[in-house]
N, C-alpha and C positions, 0 to 999 in steps of 0.2 A: 504494500500500500504506500505508494509515493505520496508526497505532500507538496502543495504549492501554497505560499502565503503571498498575497499581492496587496500592496498599498498604492492606491491611485489618488494622486493630488494634481489635477490638471493645471492649476495656477502656480504650482511650486517650481523651484529651480530644478528639482529632481521629481518629475511627475509620476514616475513608476519605480517602485522598489519591489523586488521579488526575492523571496526566500524559498529554497527548494531542497527537499531531501529525497534522495533516490533509494528506494528499498528494492533489493534484488537478491537472488541466490549468490552466495559468495563464490561459487564455482563458475559463474558466467563471466567470461573475460571482458574487460573493458579498458579504455584509456581515458585519461582525464581530458577536459576540453582543450581542443587545439585545431589546427588546420589539417584535418585528416583526409580530405577529399580533393584530389587534384582537379577533378572536374567541377568543383565548387570552391574556388580559391577565396571567395568572399565570406565563407562560413567558418565560424568557430563553434565547435560543439563537442560534447562527450561522445566517444565512439563505442558502440556496442560491437565488439569484435565477432560475436556469434552471428548476428544478422546483418551487420554493416550499417545500421541506422544509428539513431541517437535518441536520448531521452530529453535532452535540453540543449538548446543552441541559440546562437545569435548571428546575424549577418552584419556586414559593414554599413548597411542602411539603418541599423538600429532596430530591426525586427527581431523579437524573441519568440521562440516556439518551444513548447514542452508538452509531452504526452504522458498520460497516466493510464494504467490498466483500470478497468471497472471491476467490481466485486466478482470473485470467482473466475477470473480470466487470466491468471498469471501464466506467463510462458507462451511459447509458440504452439501452434496447432496445425497439423497437416492440412494443406489446402488453403490456408489463410496466409495473407501477406503480413510482413512484419510491420507493426505499428510505428516502429522507429523511422520508417520511410516517410511518414507524414511530417515529421519535424523537418527533414531535409527539403521536402516539397514546399512546405510553408516558407522556408528560408530562401527559396528561389524568387521571392517577391520583395519589392522595396517598400511595401505598405501593408500594415496589419489587416486593414479592412479588405483590401484586395486579396490578400492571402487567404483570409477566412472565407471569403465568398467562393474562391476557387476550391478550397478544401471541402466546403460543405457539399460539393457536388460529387465527391468521390463515391465509388461503389461500396457502400457500407458493408455489404455482405462479404466483401473480400477480406475484411479484417475482423478480429475479435473486438468486442466492445471497448471503447476508449473514451477518455476525456482529453481533449486537446485544447490548449490555450495558446493564442497568438496575440501578441501585443507589441506596441511601439510607444513612443512618448506622447501619442495623441489618443489612441484607442486600445482597448483590450477586449477580446472576444473569446468566449467559451463555446466549443463545439462538443456535443455529447452524442456518442453512438451507443445507444442503450440496448442494442441487439436486434433492432428491427431493420427496415430497409432504408431508413432516412437518418441523416445526421442533423440534429437540432443545433441551431446557432443562437447565442444569446450574448448581448453586451455584458461586460462585467462592470458593476457600478463603481462610483467613486467611493473612497474609503477603503477599509480593510476587508479582504475576502480570503477564504481558505477553500481549498479543493483537495479531496483525497480520491478514493475509488467510488465515491457516491455522487451526490449532487453538490452544487456550489453552496457553501456555508451550511451543509446538512447537519442539523443538531444530533442526528442519530449516529454520526461518526464519533466514536469516543475521542479520537485525536482532536477533532474540531471542537467538541464540547469542552475539552480540557484546555486547549491552547488559544482559541480565538480571542478570548478576553485578555489573556496574558500578552499576546502580541499587540492588541489594541492599547494596553496600558504601558507597554514598553517604550523606551525612547527609540524612535525610528533611526535606521542607519543614516549617517550624514556623509555621503561619498566625498563631498568637497573638503571635509576635514579628516577623511579616512577613519571615521568612527563607525564601527559596525558591532560593537561588543554585545549590546543587549540582544539583538537578533541572533548573533553567533551563539550566545549561551542558550537561547531557547531552542535553536535548531539541534543543538547537541544534548539537550536535556533527556535523561534516560529514566525519569520517574514515571511509571505508569499510573493511569487513573485508578483510584481505589475501586476494587470490584471488577476490574478488567485485566486482560492479559498484558504482557509486555509490549504488544503492538500498539497499545494506546499511547505509549510514550513517543516523542518525536524521534528519538534515536534508540534503536533496540537491536537485539539479535536473539534468535531462538535456536533451540537445539538442532533443528533441521539445517541450519546454515543460512537461513533467510534473515535478512535484517538490513539496516541502514548502511549503505555502501559509500555514500558521499553526500556532501552538502554544498549548496551554492548560494551566494548573495549577489544580486545584480542591481545596479542603479542606472536608469536611463535619464540623461540630462534633457532639459527643455531645449527646443530648437535653437534659440538665440544665445545659449549659454557658452558656446564655443568650448565645450568639454566633450571628451569621448566617454562612452559608457564605461562603467566599472564592473568588474566581475571578481569576486573572491570565491575560492574553492577550497574545500577540505575533504580529505579522507578517502582517496581511492583505495580500494581493497581493504576497507575497514580500519584505516588509520585516521581517526577523526580529529586529532588534537591540533594539527598544524594547518593554518590557513595560508594560502598563497594567492598571488595576483595572477590572473589569467591575462596574457597579452592579447590585445585586440587590434584589428587593422586600423 
């Protein structure tokens, strides 16, 4: 159950802040965000070495895309395309609305159900494939939102129930001053919600080897700010303690 936290502030110098945790089997090989696709030199994204796609990426136009599995759909399935392809296809576009419109027309039956978020410093859109033949498209509102394997801000998600208020109360990252600590601490918090399993914590690992493999923090600047986006990354292959700067184009 991956998690996205999104803070939208259209009139702010940094109108979009994203926090993301990737949950996956430890044996599924991956590489930290980088320029991994020669045919897409403008894309920086994490590489899923098994299927060749990504779970989270950004292009040089400032479009960010992230894909999450829906409940009960972990892993590949014979006859279905990799959902990681959708991130790369979204990042072929220079505008989030344009990308979301294009991706809403994909053949949904070709994929296992997914939540797909596409955003830039103007718009943020959530695309939900719930298992039918259509992919629903919905703008993400201003303020703080969370998404896991269910619906946007779904209170039945133990992780959202435990953390949405805590993220709202925390000091937001300030990329201009390189201050990310409150959200960094929340993304790495390993305390489960009382009465629920370890998966209700933001950062976890269970005996099967499934757990939080990495975390990301992304800030997108306003169009006139003359700053590049910022990306902080932690924990490939279960090493969560050290945050590094991802170089962008």
